[in-house]
N, C-alpha and C positions, 0 to 999 in steps of 0.2 A: 426495524422494518419501517419503510416509508409508505404512507398511504396517500394516494392522490387519484383524482378522476382522470380519465384518459384525455379529456378535452383541455385540461389545465396545463400551463407552463410548469416545468419542474424546477423547484428551487432547492438548492443544497444548503446544508447548515453553514457553509462558508460564504454565503451570499452570492453564489453564481446562479444564473437563471438559464435554463435550457428551454427555448421556445418549442411549443408542441410541434410545429411543422418540421423542425429539424430532427425530430425523433421518428425513426421508421421501425415499426414493429412487424415481425414475421412470426408466424406460429406453425409448428409442424408436429407430427406424431413422434412421441418419445419412444426410444427402444427400451429393452430390458424387461424385467419381470413386471407383472401387473395383470396378466390374463387378458380377458376380453376388453377391459377398460382401456388398455394401452392401444388396442387396435381400433378403437372407436373415437378417441378424443385427440385433438391437437393441443397438447398441454405444454410442449416445449416452447419457450419464449426466447426470441432473438431480438435484441435491440441494437440498432445502429444509430449513432449520433454524430452529426457533423460538428467538429470542434470549432470551426470558424464562426458558427452561428451562436455560440455560447455568449451570454451577456454578463459582464462584470467589469471590474476596474481594469484599466489598460495593462497594469503590471501583471495581474493575475492571468489575463488573457494571453499575454506574451509568454509567460511561463507554461501555460497549457499548450500552446502551439509548439513550443520548443520540445516539450517532453512527450506529448501524445501523438503528434502528427496531425493528419487531416480528419480522421474519424476514429470512433471507438466502437468496437463490437463486443457485445456481452451476450452470452447464451446461458440459459438456466433450464434444467429439466429435472431438478431434484424432487419436485413435488408432483402429486397427481393433479393438482389444480393449476389451471392456466393463470388464474388471478394471483396465486401465491408465487408462481414463477415470475410473473410480471413484476410484482412488488420486490422480489429478490433482485431482479435486474436493476431496478431503480435504486435499491440500497447500494449495490455494487457501483453503479454509476456515480452516486454521491461520494463514495469513498475514493474512487479513482480521480474524480475532478478536484476534490478538496485536497487530496495529497499532492497532486501534480501542481496545483496553484499555490501551495504553501511556500513560504520563504525557506530557503535552505538553512540548515542549522549553522550557528555561528562557529567560526573556527576555534579550536581549543587553545586556550592561553597556557603557555608553558609555565610551570611553577618551579620554584627552587626548593631543593631539599632543606629541611631545617638543620640547624647546627647540631642538635642532638642526634639526628639520624646520620649525619656525616660522621660524628664521633663514634657512634655505635658501629658503623660499617668499618671504619678504620681500626677500631680496637678488635673487631672480629677478624679482620685480615691479619693483624699482628699476632693474635692468638693462634690462628691456623699456621702462620709462618713458623712460630716457635715450636709448635707441635711437629711440623715436618722436619725442622732442623734437628730436633731431638731423635728422630728416627734414623738419621744418617749415621753411618759408621765412619770412624776416623781412618780405618785402614783400607779404604776403598781404593 
């Protein structure tokens, strides 16, 4: 969970900074069970972030723009508390930004089979071949 004041800029663990003016919060009433509490409180939190306003290294920002587009929208209504839903939105935002800005994994280097594994495979093939040869009848 990420805790921050509403006036502060948001900083992710991957050193990306989202300025406060580029985050737009909207709150609405949640649906579902909850009785009268649901009917009286606006606990659903919706966060919209403009990706072009995110501050970071040029490489990370380029990867963000390529993968995420122009804006990110996150909606949370799992909790009865607006504050908890807001913090959940911020946690999700940090995950999305950091995973989109991360370097892609290195390509897999092909490895060669060892001499022992090649010999085991060939001996197994020979053994199976002999077994099938013995099954054949000569008067076919």
